[in-house]
PyMOL Python script that loads the backbone (N, CA, C, O; Angstrom):
from pymol import cmd

cmd.read_pdbstr("""\
ATOM      1  N   MET A   1      46.062  80.260 -25.751  1.00  0.00           N
ATOM      2  CA  MET A   1      46.982  79.297 -25.086  1.00  0.00           C
ATOM      3  C   MET A   1      48.618  78.194 -25.705  1.00  0.00           C
ATOM      4  O   MET A   1      48.158  77.089 -25.420  1.00  0.00           O
ATOM      5  N   SER A   2      49.426  78.018 -26.041  1.00  0.00           N
ATOM      6  CA  SER A   2      50.453  77.517 -26.358  1.00  0.00           C
ATOM      7  C   SER A   2      49.915  76.328 -27.059  1.00  0.00           C
ATOM      8  O   SER A   2      48.764  75.898 -26.990  1.00  0.00           O
ATOM      9  N   ARG A   3      50.732  75.940 -27.624  1.00  0.00           N
ATOM     10  CA  ARG A   3      50.971  74.526 -27.351  1.00  0.00           C
ATOM     11  C   ARG A   3      51.459  73.883 -26.356  1.00  0.00           C
ATOM     12  O   ARG A   3      52.011  74.775 -25.712  1.00  0.00           O
ATOM     13  N   PRO A   4      51.643  72.766 -25.722  1.00  0.00           N
ATOM     14  CA  PRO A   4      52.268  72.404 -24.910  1.00  0.00           C
ATOM     15  C   PRO A   4      53.826  71.959 -24.861  1.00  0.00           C
ATOM     16  O   PRO A   4      54.356  71.062 -25.517  1.00  0.00           O
ATOM     17  N   LYS A   5      54.437  72.850 -23.879  1.00  0.00           N
ATOM     18  CA  LYS A   5      55.443  73.414 -24.347  1.00  0.00           C
ATOM     19  C   LYS A   5      56.500  72.123 -23.247  1.00  0.00           C
ATOM     20  O   LYS A   5      57.314  72.623 -22.471  1.00  0.00           O
ATOM     21  N   VAL A   6      56.406  70.962 -23.284  1.00  0.00           N
ATOM     22  CA  VAL A   6      56.642  70.307 -22.196  1.00  0.00           C
ATOM     23  C   VAL A   6      59.276  70.554 -22.161  1.00  0.00           C
ATOM     24  O   VAL A   6      59.958  70.344 -21.158  1.00  0.00           O
ATOM     25  N   ASN A   7      59.805  70.971 -23.487  1.00  0.00           N
ATOM     26  CA  ASN A   7      60.804  71.128 -23.881  1.00  0.00           C
ATOM     27  C   ASN A   7      61.321  72.440 -22.164  1.00  0.00           C
ATOM     28  O   ASN A   7      62.151  72.519 -21.258  1.00  0.00           O
ATOM     29  N   SER A   8      60.367  73.012 -22.600  1.00  0.00           N
ATOM     30  CA  SER A   8      60.856  74.583 -21.694  1.00  0.00           C
ATOM     31  C   SER A   8      60.203  74.715 -20.165  1.00  0.00           C
ATOM     32  O   SER A   8      60.664  75.290 -19.179  1.00  0.00           O
ATOM     33  N   GLY A   9      58.562  73.734 -20.382  1.00  0.00           N
ATOM     34  CA  GLY A   9      58.519  73.170 -19.349  1.00  0.00           C
ATOM     35  C   GLY A   9      59.066  72.255 -18.149  1.00  0.00           C
ATOM     36  O   GLY A   9      58.460  72.380 -17.085  1.00  0.00           O
ATOM     37  N   TRP A  10      60.138  71.347 -18.190  1.00  0.00           N
ATOM     38  CA  TRP A  10      60.793  70.830 -17.947  1.00  0.00           C
ATOM     39  C   TRP A  10      61.339  71.288 -16.993  1.00  0.00           C
ATOM     40  O   TRP A  10      61.476  70.724 -15.907  1.00  0.00           O
ATOM     41  N   LEU A  11      61.827  72.699 -17.389  1.00  0.00           N
ATOM     42  CA  LEU A  11      63.019  73.798 -16.662  1.00  0.00           C
ATOM     43  C   LEU A  11      62.809  74.054 -15.565  1.00  0.00           C
ATOM     44  O   LEU A  11      63.617  74.286 -14.666  1.00  0.00           O
ATOM     45  N   TRP A  12      61.305  74.026 -15.536  1.00  0.00           N
ATOM     46  CA  TRP A  12      61.076  74.573 -13.708  1.00  0.00           C
ATOM     47  C   TRP A  12      59.055  74.187 -13.761  1.00  0.00           C
ATOM     48  O   TRP A  12      58.278  74.942 -14.346  1.00  0.00           O
ATOM     49  N   PRO A  13      58.683  73.129 -13.155  1.00  0.00           N
ATOM     50  CA  PRO A  13      57.564  72.559 -13.884  1.00  0.00           C
ATOM     51  C   PRO A  13      57.753  72.331 -11.956  1.00  0.00           C
ATOM     52  O   PRO A  13      56.797  71.800 -11.390  1.00  0.00           O
ATOM     53  N   ALA A  14      58.395  72.552 -11.506  1.00  0.00           N
ATOM     54  CA  ALA A  14      58.143  72.186  -9.505  1.00  0.00           C
ATOM     55  C   ALA A  14      57.557  73.453  -9.013  1.00  0.00           C
ATOM     56  O   ALA A  14      56.771  73.557  -8.072  1.00  0.00           O
ATOM     57  N   ILE A  15      58.243  74.843 -10.097  1.00  0.00           N
ATOM     58  CA  ILE A  15      58.016  76.187  -9.303  1.00  0.00           C
ATOM     59  C   ILE A  15      57.002  76.502  -9.868  1.00  0.00           C
ATOM     60  O   ILE A  15      56.274  76.850  -8.939  1.00  0.00           O
ATOM     61  N   THR A  16      56.395  76.629 -10.873  1.00  0.00           N
ATOM     62  CA  THR A  16      55.189  76.831 -11.318  1.00  0.00           C
ATOM     63  C   THR A  16      53.785  74.923 -11.547  1.00  0.00           C
ATOM     64  O   THR A  16      53.933  73.728 -11.804  1.00  0.00           O
ATOM     65  N   PRO A  17      52.543  75.965 -11.202  1.00  0.00           N
ATOM     66  CA  PRO A  17      51.690  74.313 -11.365  1.00  0.00           C
ATOM     67  C   PRO A  17      51.663  74.272 -12.688  1.00  0.00           C
ATOM     68  O   PRO A  17      52.008  75.125 -13.506  1.00  0.00           O
ATOM     69  N   THR A  18      51.207  73.170 -12.837  1.00  0.00           N
ATOM     70  CA  THR A  18      50.457  72.871 -13.765  1.00  0.00           C
ATOM     71  C   THR A  18      50.592  72.787 -15.522  1.00  0.00           C
ATOM     72  O   THR A  18      51.292  72.737 -16.534  1.00  0.00           O
ATOM     73  N   HIS A  19      49.238  72.822 -14.863  1.00  0.00           N
ATOM     74  CA  HIS A  19      48.491  74.261 -15.933  1.00  0.00           C
ATOM     75  C   HIS A  19      49.334  75.120 -16.522  1.00  0.00           C
ATOM     76  O   HIS A  19      48.920  75.970 -17.311  1.00  0.00           O
ATOM     77  N   SER A  20      50.160  75.037 -16.315  1.00  0.00           N
ATOM     78  CA  SER A  20      50.793  76.333 -16.657  1.00  0.00           C
ATOM     79  C   SER A  20      51.610  76.524 -16.938  1.00  0.00           C
ATOM     80  O   SER A  20      51.689  77.626 -17.480  1.00  0.00           O
ATOM     81  N   TRP A  21      53.317  75.459 -16.830  1.00  0.00           N
ATOM     82  CA  TRP A  21      54.398  75.398 -17.409  1.00  0.00           C
ATOM     83  C   TRP A  21      54.268  74.710 -18.478  1.00  0.00           C
ATOM     84  O   TRP A  21      55.249  74.566 -19.208  1.00  0.00           O
ATOM     85  N   ILE A  22      52.551  73.915 -18.929  1.00  0.00           N
ATOM     86  CA  ILE A  22      52.578  72.881 -19.439  1.00  0.00           C
ATOM     87  C   ILE A  22      52.663  74.067 -20.693  1.00  0.00           C
ATOM     88  O   ILE A  22      53.412  74.011 -21.668  1.00  0.00           O
ATOM     89  N   PHE A  23      51.659  75.168 -20.370  1.00  0.00           N
ATOM     90  CA  PHE A  23      50.814  75.869 -21.675  1.00  0.00           C
ATOM     91  C   PHE A  23      51.873  77.160 -21.963  1.00  0.00           C
ATOM     92  O   PHE A  23      51.883  77.847 -22.985  1.00  0.00           O
ATOM     93  N   HIS A  24      52.711  77.295 -20.856  1.00  0.00           N
ATOM     94  CA  HIS A  24      54.002  78.648 -21.100  1.00  0.00           C
ATOM     95  C   HIS A  24      54.291  78.453 -22.599  1.00  0.00           C
ATOM     96  O   HIS A  24      54.314  77.405 -23.245  1.00  0.00           O
ATOM     97  N   ASP A  25      54.492  79.637 -22.968  1.00  0.00           N
ATOM     98  CA  ASP A  25      55.252  79.933 -24.326  1.00  0.00           C
ATOM     99  C   ASP A  25      56.760  80.357 -24.338  1.00  0.00           C
ATOM    100  O   ASP A  25      57.330  80.582 -25.406  1.00  0.00           O
TER     101      ASP A  25
END
""", "prot")
cmd.dss("prot")
cmd.show_as("cartoon", "prot")
cmd.util.cbc("prot")
cmd.orient("prot")
């Protein structure tokens, strides 16, 4: 898993599970 990418995650936190977008590369 990658580091928490909040910057990228904020673009689509509502369409994906929290645990998925937080660790999305």
